[in-house]
N, C-alpha and C positions, 0 to 999 in steps of 0.2 A: 285908473289907479290914481293919477294925478288929480283928477277932478274930485274924487272922494276925499282925498287928503286936504284939498283946498277947502271943501265944504266944512270939514271938521275944524280947521284953523279959524274959519270965519265964525263958526258957532262959539268956539272958545273965546274969540276976541270980543264977541257981543255980550258974553256973560259977565256979570259984575265980579270984580276980583275977590270979594268976600265969599261969593258962592263957590269959587274955585278952591279957595283955601279950606272951606268947610268940607267940600267933597273929597279933597285930598286927605284931610284929617280923618274923616270917617273911614276912608279906604285903608289908611295906615292902621287905624285902631282895629279895624276888622281883621287885617292881616296879623296884627300882634295877638289879638284874642284867639284867633284860630291857631296860630303857632303855639301859643301857651297851652291851649287845650290838647294839642297833639303831643307836646312835650310832657304834660301831666299824665296823659293816658299811657304814654310809653314808659314813664317813670313808675307809674302804678303797676303796669304789667311786669316790669323788671323786678320791682319790690316783691310782688306777689310770688313770682317765680323763685326768687331767692329765699323767701320765707318758707315756701313749700319744700324747697330743696333742703333747707336747714331742718325742718320738721322731719323729713324723711330720714335724714342722717341721724337725727336724735332718736327716732323710733328704732332704727337699726342698731344703734349703740345700746339702747335699753334692752332690746331683745337679746343681743349678744351677752350682756351682763347677766340676764336671767338664765340663759342657757349655761353660762359658765358657773353661775351660782348653783344651779341644779346639778350640774356635773360634779362640782366639788362636794355638795351634800351627799350625793349618791355614793361617791368614792369613800367619804368618811363613814357613811352608814355600812358599806360593805366591809371596810377595814375593821370597824368596831365589832361587827358581827363575827368575823373570823377570829378576832382576839377573844371574844366571849366563848365561842365554841371550844377553843383550845384551853382556855383557863378553867372553865367550869365543866369541861368534858360533857357537853350537852348537845343534843340535836335540837336546834331552835325552830320554833314556829312563831312567826310574827303575828301579833294581834293588830288588826286594822281598826283605826279609830281616828278621831278628828284632832287629837292632841298633837302638839309639836314634838313631844317626847316619843321615843321608840320603846315598845314593850314586846316581850317575848315570853314564851313558856316552853318547857320541855323537861325530860327526865335527865337528871344530872348524875353521872357516875361518882362525882365527888360527894354529893349530899345523899345519894341513894333515895331520891324522891323527886317528884315533879316540882320544879321551881318556877317562880315568876320573876322576870328580870325587867327592870325599868331603867332606861338610859336617858339621862338629862344633858342638855347642852348648857344649862344655867345652874351654877352651883347653889344659888339661893333656893331654887325650887327643890333641888336634890336634898339639901339639908332640912327643908321644911317637911318633906314627905317622910324622911328618915325619923325626925323627931316625933312627928305625930304617931307613926306606927309604933315607935318604941314606948310611947305613953299608953297606947290603947291595946296593944297585943304583943305577942312574941314571934311575929312573923319574920322579922329581919334576921337574915342569916349572915350577910356579909355586905360590905360596901368597899368600893375602890374606884380609883381614877384611871382611865385609859389615857396615858400620857401622850401617846402617838396622835390621838384625835381630840384630846382635851374634853373627853366625855366623862360624866359622873354616873356610876353604876350602882344601883340598889338591887340586891339579891334577896328575895323573900320566899317563904313557903307559898305554894300556889293555893288559891281558894277555889279554883274551878267554878267560877260563877256561871249561871245559866240564864238564858234570855227568858223574859216573861212572855209566854205565848198567848195567854188569855187577855181579854180586854181589861185595861186598868180602870177600876171603878173608883168612885169618890172615897169609899172606905179604904181601899188599897192605897190611894194617893195620900190619905190622911196618915196611915201607918208609916208610909215613907217619910212624910214630913216629921213625924215624931222621932223616927230614927235619926234623921238629920239633925234635929234639935238636940238630941242626946249627945251626938257627936260633938257639936259646938260647945255644949255645956261641959263635957268631960275633958276636952283638950285645954291644957294650961299654957299660958304664955311661955315662950322659950326664946333663947338668943336668936335673933335674926327674924322673928315673926313681926309683922306689922300690926300694931294695936289699932283700935278704932280711931284714936286721935292722930294716927299717922297715915291715914288713908290718902291725904293730899300728897304726901311724900311718895307713897307707893304709885299714885297716878302719874306723878312726874317721872319716876323711874321707869314705869311701863312705857310712857310716851317716848322717852329717850331711847329705850330699847327698840321700839318699833322704828324710830327714825334711823337708828344705826343699822337695823336690818335692811 
């Protein structure tokens, strides 16, 4: 042991002092770099873990808000439906469609006929549909607001529409287009409607509505 240590000391003594300084400096730099890499890797791991944990909590909160929103909308829908049944003395059948509005039909003891009921959550759309129907036909029977759920109700005579079972041909599609054109030509401007020069305002309003939802 003593002989080996003596040989190491002799070798170090024979080396130029500059070589020793360089060797030590290189060793120290190597230690610093390795330590830095270890610290960076540990910091990256901790940051990634914290980010994933934050994302998971964010997703969970978002899911809870969706569930709560769906629950609230379902409760409002059921409450509104019960109020309609009592007020109109009607057995309601809901119509399934893609619109955000709720629509029903059924025989009403009040009106002694089958009625069509449309429930709106936005007053503007409710007023628009009411005004258009009052211009084009005599279907509107009543309108009212369900104060408990802040829903706007339009009661009309039912049209009993039927699905088109046969294939839609170009001629049939043309006839549909002509009917749609007549509709737009016959409807006159009314309070609350957006004219063509107000479409940018409507787009802004719709965008804000989506953001609020």
